[in-house]
N, C-alpha and C positions, 0 to 999 in steps of 0.2 A: 045302568040306564038302557034305554030303548036304543035298537041300532035300526036303520034302514038300509034295504037292500041296494045297490046298486052302484055302489062304490065309495071314496071317501070323499072328503074337503078339500084335500090337497088336489084332487085333479075335476072336482065341482062338477059330478055327477051326481043325478038324483033319479032316483026309479022313476020309471017312467015317461023319461024327456030324452027325444031323440030313439034313435035307432040303435041295436043293442051293439055293445064295442067289446074287444077286447077285454082280459081281464085287468085289473086296475095296478100300474106299475108298482103302487103300494102293499100291495098282495095283502091288500085287508079284506075284511069279509061284509066292510060295512062303515060306516060313519056315525058315530053319535049326535043326535040333533044337535045342530047348535044352540049355545045358550048365550047368554050376555054375561059377561065376566068383569065383575067388578074393577076399576081402575087401579085399586090399590094392590090387586091381587095379581092379576096378568091381562089388565088391558092393555100393553105395551103390544101384545102379540100383533093385532091387525096392523098398528104403525110400522113394525116391525115387515111386514110383507109388503107394505107400502113403498119402504124405503128400499127392501130388496130390490122391486121391481124398478126402482127408479135407477138403478144403475145404467140401464142405457138411455134411461131420459132425464138430466139433470135437472131439467124444468120442473119435474115433478116432486123429486127430493126439495128443492126449493121453496114449494108448495106447502110442506109438511113443516119446515124449519118457519117459514114464515109466518106461519099458522100459532106459533107459539111452542112447538113439541119438543122440543130441546128442553126448556125448564121443567114444564110437566115430567121427562124420562128422568132429570135428575132429581126431581121429587119423588120418583116411586124408586130410582134407586138409594135414597134415602131412609124411604120409611114403609115401602113394600115389602110384602113376603116375599121368602124366596123366592117363587116363580115369577113376580112383578118384577124382582130386580134381575133376573136371569133375562128377562124377555127387553127390560130398558137397553140392560146393556146390549142386547143382539140387534136391538136397533140403530142405538149408536153405532155400534160395528159398521154396519151400513151407511150410517151417515158420515161417519169418519171417513170414508173413503177420498170424499170433496175436500180439498186443501181449503176450500173458502168454508166451512162447517166447524173444522177445528179449534179455530180461535172463540166460536161463540163457547162450543161446547166445555173449553177449560174455563171462559170466563164466567158460566154458571157454572160452577165447582164442581164438574164430575168425576175429578182426579182422585181427591178424597174418601168419596164411597165406591169408585171403583176397585181402588187398592185395598178398602174393605172387603169387598166383593173377592178380589183374588185371595185375599187371606183367609177368609172362612165363607164360602161361599159355597152352592153347589157344583158338581164338578162342570157344568154347562156354565152356569155362572162365571165360575173361574175361566171357561175356554173364551166365553164373548168379550171379557173385561181384559185379557190379555191382548187379544186382537184389535178393541179400542185403544188399550195403550201404548202398542206399537203404532199405530195411524198417528198418534198425539204426538209420540215419539220423533217426527220427522220434523216438526218445527222446533228450531233452533230456543225460542226462549223458553218452551216446554219442557226440555229435559230434566233443568235443574228442579223444577216444581215434579218431576215424576222421582226424580231421586230424593227429595227432601221428603217426600211422602212416604219413603219406605217401600217403594215397589222395585225395589233392586233384588233384596234378598229374597223375595217372592218368585220372582223371575227365575231365578237361578234355581231354588225349590222347582218348579216348574220344567225346568229343563233336565234338571236328573230323575223326577218322578212322575211325569203328566203323560198326558196322552199323545200320539206320536202328531195330532194336531197342535196341541198345547207346546210341547218340545217348538215346534218350527215357527210359530208364533212368537213365543219366548224369544229365542234365537235371534228373530227378526227385531223386535224390541229393544232387546240388548247391543245390537249392531248398530242402531240408531242412536241410543245413549250412548256408546261408546267413542262416538265423533266430537261428543263434550268432554273436552282433556279433562277435567276433575272426577270426573267418573269413571277413567281408565282404572285406576288404582285401588277403588272401590270394587269394581268387576271383579280383579285378578285376586282381590282379601276375600272377595266370597268364594272362592275355588271355582269360578264357571271355568275354566280352561278345558279340564279334564271331562267335563260332559260335551262341552262345544266339539273338543276332538275326538270325541265317542261318538256324538251324532255326524261326524264326518265320517266315520266307518260305516254309518248306517247303509240301510237300502232307501231312504227314504231322499225321494230328491230336494225335494222342497228344504227339507229341513239340512241334507248337505250342502245346499247352497246359502240358506242364510247363515248358517256355522261358518262358511268362509268368508261370509259379510262380515258378521262379527270380529272373527280371526283378524280379516284386514283392518279394520279400524283400531284393535288393539294394538296391532304391530307398531303403530304410529310411534309408541315409546319403545326405547332401547331395552329398558328392563324387561316388559312386556315380549319384544323380541326373542331373549334369550330362553324365556322360560317355555315360547311356544313350541319353539325349535326343539326343546328338550321334552316335550309328551310325545316326541315321535310323530310330528303332525307331516312331514315332506311326503312320506308313503302315499295317504291318503289325499292328500293334496293335490297331488302328480295325476291320481289315477280319475279325480274329479273334472280336472284339467283333461286329460283324455277322453273319457267316456260321460264325462255327465250332461247336464240339460245346457241349453246356450246362455242360461244366466247363470248355472253354478259354474261353466268352462270361466263366464267374465270375473265372476266373483274370485274363483281361482289366482287368473292372471293379476290381481289386482293385489290379492294378497303374497302371490311371488313375488312380485315388484318390490315390495316392501319388504320384505323378510332379507332377499337380498341385498339389501344396504350393506351385512355384516360380512367379512369375507370368510368365516369358518361356512355359513350357511350354504354361499354360493358354490361352494365346494358339492354340498348336499344335495341342490338343485342341479348341478350337471350330473351329479353322479346318477340320479335319478331318471334321467333321461328328458328334464323339462325342457330343453333347449328344442328339440324337434318337435315338439307340441307349441310352444311361445311361435316358432318361426310358422307355424301353421294359422296361429290365430291372425301373423301380420296379413295372411291372404285374406282368410275368409271373416275375421270378428269385425265387429265394430269399430267406431271412431278411439271410443275410450279403450275398448281391447288393445287397438293398435298401439295407442298412447302407452299403456301399462305394458303391453309385452315389450316396446320398445324401450322403455324406461328399465325393468329387468335386466334385458339384453345390454343397456349401459352400463350397468353395474357387475354385469360379469363381465367384459369387456374388459374392467380395472384390473381385472386379474391376469397375467401374461401367461398362465398356461391354457387359459380357457377361450383364448381368442380364437386359436385355430377352428375350435368345436363350433363356434358360431359358424364360419363358412361352412363346417362339414355338415350341420343341419339343415343345408340349402334356403337359409335366413337372406344370403345377400339381394337376390333380383328382388325380392319384396321391400328390405331396406332401401334399397337406390331408388325406387317405384315410389316410397313415401317422400321423395326429394324431391318430386315432380313439380313444375311449377302450376300446375291446374291445383297443387294443395297447399299455395303458397302463403295463405292466411290459415292455416291448422299449426298453429304454435308449437304444440308438446311434440308430435310425433317426429316434426321434423330436426325441430333442436336435437332431440334425442339419438337420432340416427346419424345427424352431424358429430355427436360424441363419439360414438361408437367409430365411427370411420376414426376419428381423430385416434383413437388407441388401436385400432388395426394398422392404421399408417403407420406406426413406430417399427415394425417389422415389416422391412423390405419384400420379404416374399408373400404376405399379404398384401401390400399394398398394392405389388404386381397383378396380384389374382384380384383385387379392386376395379384396377384399371381396367381387365381384360374383359368386364362384365359390362364396359361402355358408362363407368361411373363419372368419366370426364365432359362429357356432351352434357349430363343432368346437372352435373355443381356447376356448368357454365349455364345453363338456363337459371338454375335458381339465384346463381350470382347475380345475373342480371335482370332477374324479373322484377318490375317494379311493384313494390308491397310485399315482397317474400319475407318473412319473418326472420328466416335463418341466412339474410343472403351475406352478412358479414362472415361467418361461418365457412359458406361455402366458396368463399373467395379464398379463405385461407385455405382449407382444405384443397382446392384448385391447386394454387401455388406448391403444394406440397405433391400432390401428383403429378404436377406437369412441372417439373424443374426449369425446363428449357424454354427458348422465345419460341421453336419450333414446335414443342409439346403444349404450349399454350394456346399457338395457332389454329393447331389442328382440333383440339378442343372446342375453340369457338367455333368454327367452322361446324364442328357436328353439331354443336347447339343451334345455328341458324337452320341446318338441314334439318334439324328436329322440329323445331317451330315452321318452318317452313311447312313439312307435313301436315302438321297439325291447323294451319291456318289455310292450307289451300294456296299457298304460294310461292310453289318451290322452283317455278320456270324464272320470277322475280329473283328470287333468292339467290338462284345458280347465277345469274347472271352477275348481282354483285359479289360473289363471294373475294372477288379478287380484290376490289374494295376494303372488305374485311379484313382482310390480313395485312393491309398496311399499318405501318405506324403511325404516321402522320400524312397528312395529304388533304385536299380537297373536302370539304364535309361533304359524305354520301350516305345513302340509306343507313347501314350499318354501323355507324360510328355513334359511341356512346357518351360521347364528351365533345365540347367545341371549343377551343382557344380562341378566344377576342385579342388579337395583338395590338399593340400602339399602331403600329401602321397601316390600321385600317383591317388588314387580313385575317381569315377567319379559319383555321387549322382543324380539321377533326381527324377523332382517333378512337380506341379502343383501349378501357382504362386496364385492363390486366396486359394487355401486350405493353403499352405505355408504361406501366406499372415495373413488369418486369426489365426493360429495356433501359430505364433510366432511376438511379437512386434519388433524384431529386423528387419525383413525381410517386416513387414507391410510398412514402410516408402519408401522401396525400389521398391518396386512393385504396390503400389499404387500413387506413386510421381511421375510416367510417364515413369520410365525406361523400355525400349523395349528388351532388349538384352535376348538372350536366353542362354548365357553363363555367368557363374559367373568367372571370374578369380581367381588364387588360392590367396588367402591371407598368408602370412607367420604365422600368429597366431591361424590360423584353421586350423584343420585337420579333416579327415575324421568325427571323433567321435565329436569333436567341430561345425560343421554344423547340425549333427545328433540332437545334445542336444537344439542349438538354434532353 
């Protein structure tokens, strides 16, 4: 074919158009004259180009879909030649990145020809097919269909012998399929663990991240966890947590949090030095990372020999910070931290160290923060950490001072600290419960202090009662309430 000087189609340069430019980035001497390609031979190429450019503009991708491109692409997958099938899969790979297009692609019957392309297509065809299947596997109803079409053995084959890109995309697809519980046993039966762990040891950043992603979901099953650990996964997993990309560290943290459910594995996790890295994730990770890191530490804290190692890893300041009232709606991490502290408080020495880090004030703030998801656990821990009435009062004062600093009301709070410490008396700003007596008097108090001073009220306030008003009791006058 006759070539034209001046560049290639990829950079849209033609001879005689505009000033001279640097050599083309594609390192070509010129491009063949464009020619029309019949639709069944390779006509999806232009659609692919438009779909690719639509990554930054969803409206144009939607225009392509609205014009009826998806049925035409599926038809090309079914009856086109090799180049046409490859280009059709390539276009679908870009369109399937948008969640709103995946259901249409599946409804048009794309899965069966995609799996056929994965089985017997060209190298490029297989690469694009596995990319589409990985995207479609994100939708829960589609996972069972993908497995039924026979894609799983082909994905594992790519995991063993594909290109680096194919291995990465195959691990990504397997990770999503592993979230479908019946598929996990099939994945194990296809001997996918060895190539996943091998990828975890490779130099492919994306491959390592997706391998950890797949292993995390396979670890949901007890039998799979045992097999995964036996493959020697822990050293490369901790190495990924230490030096991987952000996504790699996140997936490694998720995997470790699930493997830590088994006592023998927890010893391996601690031995490999993962606690220090998990503590770092508490400081630098996103919300999911913090939840997964605290979940891993919660499992590790079940074992008495490992509890002191959590403090040695400098995790305590970050753990206490996760109990802050500003995070009161974050259920996962806060509940996990309360569980960790519950295990640490079993040891009097560790309990004292936790107290020295200012945990009492933070626990008190969480215990009495409106809407806090772990308020009940925080109150229970506070009673263990502050066993005497004097300690409880000090914790409450610390809490109110902290709240005063946050709300710029230090002066007002300081002036009412004396009434905060009183067990019962005239209703004051710091009281969080009011007793309405039969003689009409209203008595204010602090639940924690009252519960510590009175067995009668301890059951009421530590049993989950959240009401700030105690209705009149016909048998209790104001004198009776004070006596109780």
